[in-house]
C-alpha positions as CSV (number, residue, x, y, z in Angstrom):
1,M,67.1,58.2,101.1
2,S,66.7,59.2,97.5
3,A,68.7,61.9,95.7
4,T,65.7,64.2,95.6
5,S,65.4,64.1,99.4
6,I,69.0,64.9,100.1
7,S,69.3,68.6,100.8
8,V,72.4,70.7,100.4
9,T,72.0,71.6,104.1
10,D,72.6,67.9,104.8
11,L,75.5,67.5,102.3
12,F,77.3,70.6,103.5
13,T,77.4,70.7,107.3
14,I,79.7,72.6,109.7
15,G,81.4,70.5,112.3
16,I,84.8,69.4,113.6
17,G,87.5,67.1,112.3
18,P,89.0,64.8,111.6
19,S,86.4,62.6,110.0
20,S,82.7,62.9,109.1
21,S,82.1,59.1,109.3
22,H,84.3,58.4,112.3
23,T,83.9,61.7,114.3
24,V,80.8,63.6,113.2
25,G,78.6,60.5,112.7
26,P,79.4,58.8,116.0
27,M,78.8,62.1,117.9
28,R,75.4,62.4,116.2
29,A,74.6,58.8,116.9
30,A,75.4,59.1,120.6
31,Q,73.2,62.2,120.8
32,A,70.4,60.4,118.9
33,F,70.7,57.4,121.3
34,V,70.4,59.5,124.4
35,D,67.4,61.2,123.0
36,T,65.6,57.9,122.8
37,L,66.0,57.2,126.6
38,S,63.3,57.7,129.2
39,E,65.9,59.3,131.5
40,D,69.5,60.3,131.6
41,P,71.8,57.3,131.7
42,A,74.3,56.8,134.6
43,H,76.5,54.3,132.7
44,V,76.8,53.7,128.9
45,T,78.8,51.0,127.2
46,V,79.8,51.9,123.6
47,T,80.8,49.2,121.2
48,F,82.6,50.1,118.0
49,R,82.5,47.6,115.1
50,G,84.3,47.3,111.8
51,S,86.2,50.3,110.5
52,L,85.1,52.4,113.5
53,A,87.1,50.0,115.7
54,A,90.0,49.5,113.3
55,T,90.8,53.2,112.9
56,G,88.6,54.8,115.5
57,V,91.3,55.8,117.9
58,G,93.2,57.7,115.2
59,H,90.0,59.3,114.0
60,G,88.9,60.4,117.5
61,T,85.8,58.2,117.3
62,D,85.9,57.3,121.0
63,R,86.2,61.0,122.0
64,A,83.4,62.0,119.6
65,A,81.0,59.4,120.9
66,L,81.6,60.3,124.5
67,L,81.2,64.0,123.8
68,G,77.9,63.2,122.0
69,L,76.7,61.3,125.1
70,V,77.0,64.3,127.4
71,G,75.4,66.8,125.1
72,Y,77.9,68.2,122.6
73,T,77.0,68.4,118.9
74,P,79.4,68.7,115.9
75,T,78.0,72.1,115.0
76,T,78.3,73.7,118.4
77,V,81.2,71.9,120.1
78,S,84.5,73.8,120.4
79,P,87.4,72.0,118.8
80,E,89.4,72.6,122.0
81,V,86.9,70.9,124.3
82,E,88.5,68.3,126.6
83,P,89.5,65.7,126.1
84,V,91.4,67.3,123.2
85,L,92.0,65.4,120.0
86,G,95.0,63.1,120.4
87,T,94.6,62.6,124.1
88,P,94.4,58.9,125.0
89,I,90.9,57.9,126.1
90,P,90.8,55.3,128.8
91,A,88.7,52.2,128.1
92,S,86.5,53.2,131.1
93,G,85.9,56.3,133.0
94,T,83.6,59.3,133.5
95,I,83.0,62.2,131.2
96,A,81.1,65.5,131.9
97,G,79.4,67.8,129.5
98,P,76.8,70.5,129.2
99,D,73.8,68.2,129.7
100,R,75.0,65.4,131.9
101,T,77.8,63.4,133.4
102,V,78.1,59.7,132.4
103,S,80.4,56.9,133.4
104,Y,81.3,54.8,130.3
105,S,83.0,51.6,129.0
106,L,84.4,51.4,125.5
107,V,84.7,48.2,123.4
108,F,86.5,47.9,120.1
109,D,85.5,45.0,117.8
110,P,87.1,45.2,114.3
111,Q,84.8,42.5,113.0
112,P,82.3,44.3,110.8
113,V,78.6,43.8,110.6
114,S,77.2,42.8,107.2
115,E,75.1,45.9,106.6
116,H,77.8,48.5,106.8
117,P,81.5,48.7,108.0
118,N,80.8,51.7,110.3
119,C,78.6,50.4,113.1
120,L,78.4,51.3,116.8
121,Y,75.9,50.3,119.5
122,F,75.0,51.4,123.0
123,D,74.0,49.7,126.2
124,A,72.8,52.0,129.0
125,R,71.8,51.7,132.7
126,A,70.3,54.0,135.2
127,A,71.9,54.9,138.5
128,D,70.0,52.1,140.3
129,G,71.2,49.5,137.7
130,T,67.9,49.5,135.7
131,V,68.6,48.6,132.0
132,L,67.5,51.6,129.9
133,A,68.7,50.2,126.5
134,E,70.5,47.2,125.1
135,R,72.4,47.0,121.9
136,M,70.9,50.1,120.3
137,E,72.7,50.0,116.9
138,Y,73.6,53.0,114.7
139,F,75.4,53.1,111.4
140,S,77.7,56.0,110.2
141,L,77.2,56.2,106.5
142,G,79.8,58.8,105.6
143,G,79.4,62.6,105.4
144,G,78.0,62.7,108.9
145,F,74.8,60.8,107.9
146,I,73.6,58.2,110.3
147,Q,70.9,55.6,110.4
148,D,69.6,53.4,113.3
149,R,69.0,49.7,112.9
150,A,65.3,50.1,111.8
151,E,66.2,52.6,109.2
152,I,69.1,50.6,107.7
153,D,66.9,47.4,107.6
154,A,64.2,49.3,105.9
155,Q,66.7,50.6,103.3
156,H,68.0,47.2,102.6
157,L,64.5,45.8,102.1
158,Q,63.5,48.7,99.9
159,G,66.6,48.6,97.7
160,P,67.8,51.2,95.2
161,L,65.6,52.7,92.6
162,P,66.5,51.8,89.0
163,A,68.5,54.3,86.9
164,G,66.3,56.7,85.0
165,A,63.4,56.4,87.4
166,A,62.6,60.0,87.9
167,S,58.9,59.4,87.6
168,A,59.1,56.8,90.4
169,A,61.1,59.0,92.8
170,R,59.9,58.6,96.3
171,E,59.6,62.3,96.7
172,A,57.6,62.7,93.6
173,D,55.8,65.8,94.8
174,V,58.9,67.9,94.7
175,P,59.1,70.1,91.6
176,Y,62.0,68.2,90.0
177,P,62.4,64.6,91.2
178,F,65.6,62.9,90.1
179,E,67.6,59.9,91.1
180,C,70.5,59.9,88.6
181,S,72.2,62.3,86.3
182,D,70.2,61.1,83.3
183,D,67.0,62.2,85.1
184,L,68.6,65.5,86.0
185,L,69.7,66.3,82.4
186,V,66.2,65.5,81.1
187,L,64.7,67.8,83.7
188,C,67.1,70.6,82.8
189,D,66.4,70.1,79.1
190,E,62.6,70.1,79.5
191,S,62.5,73.1,81.8
192,R,65.3,74.9,80.0
193,T,67.0,75.6,83.3
194,S,70.3,75.0,85.1
195,I,71.1,72.3,87.6
196,A,71.4,74.9,90.3
197,D,67.9,76.1,89.6
198,V,66.6,72.6,89.7
199,M,68.2,72.1,93.1
200,A,66.9,75.5,94.3
201,E,63.3,74.7,93.5
202,N,63.6,71.3,95.3
203,E,65.2,73.0,98.2
204,R,62.3,75.4,98.4
205,Y,60.0,72.5,98.7
206,L,62.1,70.5,101.2
207,H,62.4,73.7,103.4
208,K,59.0,75.1,102.9
209,S,58.3,75.1,106.6
210,D,61.3,77.2,107.5
211,G,61.7,79.1,104.2
212,W,64.1,79.5,101.3
213,D,66.0,82.1,103.3
214,T,67.2,79.3,105.6
215,V,68.9,77.6,102.7
216,V,70.5,80.8,101.5
217,R,71.8,81.6,105.0
218,H,73.2,78.0,105.3
219,L,75.0,78.2,102.0
220,D,76.4,81.6,102.9
221,Q,77.6,80.3,106.2
222,V,79.2,77.2,104.5
223,W,81.2,79.5,102.2
224,E,82.1,81.8,105.0
225,T,83.3,78.8,107.2
226,M,85.3,77.5,104.3
227,Q,87.1,80.8,104.0
228,E,87.7,81.0,107.7
229,C,89.1,77.4,107.7
230,V,91.6,78.3,104.9
231,A,92.7,81.4,106.8
232,A,93.1,79.4,110.1
233,G,95.0,76.7,108.3
234,I,97.4,79.2,106.8
235,E,98.0,80.9,110.2
236,K,98.6,77.9,112.4
237,D,102.0,76.2,112.6
238,G,103.2,73.2,114.4
239,T,102.8,69.4,114.4
240,L,99.5,67.6,113.9
241,P,98.3,65.3,116.7
242,G,98.4,61.6,116.6
243,G,102.1,60.6,116.7
244,L,103.1,60.6,113.0
245,D,104.9,64.0,113.6
246,V,103.4,65.4,110.4
247,K,104.3,69.1,110.2
248,R,101.8,71.7,109.0
249,R,103.0,73.0,105.7
250,A,100.4,75.6,104.8
251,P,102.0,78.6,106.7
252,R,105.4,78.0,105.1
253,L,103.9,77.5,101.7
254,H,101.9,80.6,102.0
255,Q,105.0,82.7,102.9
256,Q,106.8,81.1,99.9
257,L,104.0,82.1,97.6
258,L,103.9,85.7,99.0
259,D,107.6,86.0,98.5
260,K,107.4,84.7,95.0
261,D,104.5,86.8,93.8
262,A,105.6,90.3,94.7
263,D,103.1,91.8,92.3
264,D,100.2,90.0,94.1
265,R,99.0,88.6,90.7
266,P,100.3,85.1,90.2
267,R,100.2,83.9,86.6
268,G,100.0,80.6,84.7
269,L,100.5,77.5,86.8
270,D,101.3,79.7,89.9
271,A,97.6,79.6,90.5
272,M,97.8,75.8,91.0
273,E,100.3,76.3,93.8
274,W,97.7,78.5,95.6
275,V,95.1,75.8,95.1
276,N,97.5,73.4,96.7
277,L,97.8,75.8,99.6
278,Y,94.0,76.2,100.1
279,A,93.5,72.4,100.1
280,L,96.4,71.7,102.5
281,A,95.3,74.5,104.9
282,V,91.8,73.0,105.2
283,N,92.9,69.4,105.6
284,E,95.6,70.3,108.1
285,E,92.9,72.0,110.1
286,N,90.7,68.9,109.8
287,A,93.5,66.6,110.9
288,A,93.9,68.8,114.0
289,G,90.2,68.5,114.8
290,G,89.5,72.1,113.8
291,R,86.2,73.5,112.4
292,V,85.6,72.4,108.8
293,V,82.7,72.0,106.4
294,T,81.9,68.4,105.6
295,A,81.9,68.5,101.8
296,P,80.8,65.8,101.4
297,T,83.1,64.3,103.9
298,N,85.8,65.6,106.3
299,G,88.5,63.5,104.7
300,A,87.8,65.3,101.4
301,A,86.9,68.6,103.0
302,G,89.6,70.6,101.3
303,I,88.7,70.0,97.6
304,I,85.5,72.1,97.2
305,P,86.9,75.1,99.3
306,A,90.1,75.0,97.3
307,V,88.3,75.2,94.0
308,M,86.0,77.9,95.2
309,H,89.0,79.9,96.4
310,Y,90.5,79.4,92.9
311,C,87.3,80.9,91.4
312,R,87.3,83.7,93.9
313,D,91.0,84.6,93.5
314,F,91.9,83.8,89.9
315,T,88.7,84.6,88.0
316,D,86.7,87.7,87.8
317,G,83.3,88.2,89.5
318,F,82.9,85.2,91.9
319,T,80.1,86.7,93.9
320,A,78.1,85.4,96.9
321,E,75.3,84.4,94.5
322,Q,77.7,82.5,92.3
323,A,79.1,80.7,95.4
324,R,75.5,79.5,96.2
325,E,75.0,78.3,92.6
326,F,78.4,76.5,92.8
327,L,77.3,74.7,96.0
328,L,73.8,73.9,94.7
329,T,75.3,72.4,91.5
330,A,77.9,70.4,93.5
331,G,75.1,69.3,95.9
332,A,73.1,67.8,93.1
333,V,76.1,65.6,92.0
334,G,76.8,64.7,95.6
335,A,73.2,63.6,96.2
336,I,73.3,61.4,93.1
337,I,76.6,59.7,94.1
338,K,75.3,59.1,97.7
339,T,72.1,57.6,96.4
340,N,73.6,55.3,93.8
341,A,77.0,54.5,95.3
342,S,78.5,55.8,98.5
343,I,80.6,58.7,99.9
344,S,82.0,56.5,102.7
345,G,85.7,55.5,102.5
346,A,85.0,52.5,104.7
347,E,82.4,51.3,102.2
348,V,84.0,52.0,98.8
349,G,87.5,53.4,99.5
350,C,88.7,57.0,98.9
351,Q,87.1,57.0,95.5
352,G,83.9,57.7,97.4
353,E,85.4,60.6,99.4
354,V,88.0,62.4,97.3
355,G,86.5,61.1,94.1
356,S,83.0,62.4,95.0
357,A,84.3,65.7,96.2
358,S,86.4,66.1,93.1
359,A,83.3,65.4,90.9
360,M,81.2,67.9,92.9
361,A,83.8,70.6,92.7
362,A,84.3,70.1,89.0
363,A,80.5,70.4,88.4
364,G,80.3,73.5,90.5
365,M,83.2,75.2,88.7
366,C,82.0,74.2,85.2
367,A,78.6,75.7,86.0
368,Y,80.3,78.9,87.2
369,L,82.3,79.1,84.0
370,G,79.0,79.1,82.1
371,G,78.8,75.4,81.2
372,S,75.6,73.8,80.1
373,P,74.0,71.1,82.2
374,S,75.5,68.4,79.9
375,Q,78.9,70.1,80.2
376,V,78.5,70.2,84.0
377,E,77.6,66.5,84.0
378,N,80.7,65.8,81.8
379,A,82.9,67.7,84.2
380,A,81.7,65.6,87.2
381,E,82.1,62.4,85.1
382,I,85.7,63.2,84.1
383,A,86.7,64.0,87.7
384,L,85.1,60.9,89.2
385,E,86.3,58.6,86.4
386,H,89.9,59.5,87.1
387,N,89.6,58.7,90.8
388,L,88.1,55.2,90.3
389,G,89.9,52.6,92.4
390,L,91.3,55.0,94.9
391,T,91.9,53.2,98.1
392,C,91.4,54.5,101.7
393,D,94.6,53.4,103.5
394,P,95.4,56.1,106.1
395,V,98.7,55.6,107.9
396,G,98.1,54.9,111.6
397,G,94.3,55.4,111.1
398,L,94.9,59.1,111.0
399,V,93.5,61.5,108.4
400,Q,96.9,62.8,107.5
401,I,98.9,60.5,105.2
402,P,97.9,60.3,102.3
403,C,94.7,62.3,103.0
404,I,96.0,65.8,103.2
405,E,98.0,65.8,99.9
406,R,95.3,63.8,98.2
407,N,92.9,66.7,98.7
408,A,95.4,69.0,96.9
409,I,95.7,66.6,94.0
410,G,91.9,66.2,93.9
411,A,91.3,69.9,93.7
412,I,93.7,70.3,90.7
413,K,91.8,67.4,89.0
414,S,88.5,69.2,89.6
415,I,89.7,72.4,87.9
416,N,91.2,70.5,85.0
417,A,88.0,68.4,84.6
418,A,85.8,71.6,84.7
419,R,87.9,73.4,82.1
420,L,88.2,70.3,79.8
421,A,84.4,69.8,79.9
422,K,83.8,73.4,79.2
423,L,85.9,73.1,76.0
424,G,83.8,70.2,74.9
425,D,80.2,70.0,73.6
426,G,78.8,68.0,76.5
427,N,78.6,64.8,74.6
428,N,80.5,61.9,76.2
429,R,80.4,58.2,75.6
430,V,80.7,57.5,79.3
431,S,78.1,59.1,81.5
432,L,78.3,60.2,85.1
433,D,75.8,57.4,85.9
434,N,78.1,54.9,84.2
435,V,81.0,56.0,86.4
436,I,79.0,56.0,89.6
437,E,77.8,52.5,88.9
438,T,81.4,51.5,88.3
439,M,82.5,53.1,91.5
440,A,79.9,51.2,93.5
441,A,81.0,47.9,91.8
442,T,84.7,48.7,92.4
443,G,84.0,49.4,96.0
444,R,82.2,46.1,96.4
445,D,85.2,44.3,94.9
446,M,87.8,46.2,96.8
447,L,89.4,44.2,99.6
448,T,88.5,45.4,103.1
449,K,92.1,46.1,104.0
450,Y,92.0,49.0,101.5
451,K,88.8,50.5,102.9
452,E,89.7,52.6,106.0
453,T,90.9,49.8,108.2
454,S,94.6,50.7,107.9
455,T,95.5,47.1,107.4
456,G,96.8,47.3,103.8
457,G,98.2,49.6,101.2
458,L,100.2,52.6,102.2
459,A,99.0,52.3,105.8
460,T,101.4,49.3,106.2
461,Q,104.5,50.8,104.7
462,L,105.7,53.1,107.5
463,G,105.4,50.6,110.4
464,F,103.1,52.9,112.3
465,P,100.7,50.7,114.4
466,V,97.0,51.1,114.5
467,N,95.6,51.0,118.1
468,I,92.9,48.3,118.0
469,T,91.6,46.8,121.2
470,E,90.1,43.4,120.5
471,C,86.9,42.6,122.3
């Protein structure tokens, strides 16, 4: 998949927590698997490999895959559907859903496959024992994106496009083909247009069958859902599921800020405390399995909403149209990162999740502030550069520690990067492409224990075990 072919409707999707790669992706994979069968299965064995096995229980991967088998989708499923997040899932049993009832067996094998650390496969039988499918493999690539075995093999054979290869983009018939930020800046310069406008023209092509209005409605729904998620996170109190006894902080922080700001107009660094609140609210909702926007992942879902809320509440004139432009600009950066590196914590560490989201948010905000395309690129570069090397080491395999606070810090970095870039002239010695290439290389060099396996780093400090069932 090239940058040009990645739509904002794919990068920003509405689903449930706590993880895009470990919850949303497996649910979609299970649904895709059942759709390939000639009849409804009576029994399915699901085998989780690599990171999906190592931290799958904490991420609700087992629950998600089973819900997908019986007809639920991330977009439509209620967060409260049974079994609720945090409920222990037996290794074998029966599950019922809107489309079918299936008996199942679950196998956890933490040994990764070579192509990607997030792999799961399915074996299915009919009621009379007939084999319907054997070892149907799927890969969860981060951000809810999935590929089956044939697709990932084709991608590995095809290989990445070289940097600066806009003329060779696989979707060369779109108005503005690009694979990297250098391509994108050339296109903006030649056409004297913004990054958001470049994305919009490509979206019109990609969605020519269902119309540009579909994209507009999707972006509006994304922004509306982000605001609803912040509001829900501020309202709900209690303890997050999973056994770490992490208390929700957003309601108390919100009340503290209201008490502090009696004139309803916080000043100076007080705004940063509200940004922290927005990010915490989203990621506490995500950790509880609530409805969130994958942006570009669930583990980093609080950063872009927090920065957009900052623009809404602490600047003048953040309209619905500007929210769309923000998301289109951020989407261009996310597509470039996904194409040339990864947005998967299991593949490159949290630099690919929080780092990518921070870069996307910085780009969107810089564009909103009136930044030129080169300043927007610089904003994304600054934000991503200062997340390089960030590990993914969730305690207990849960998207709680350090993930929730990390989103608050990432949102603040985004705002700082956007403002710093806007003060500059857009000329930077290190380009966004340089940083993306470095992130990919750093991810390859990073030890597996620091990439969403909860076997190293902070995850080992609190003595909280990860529930892994060896096959």
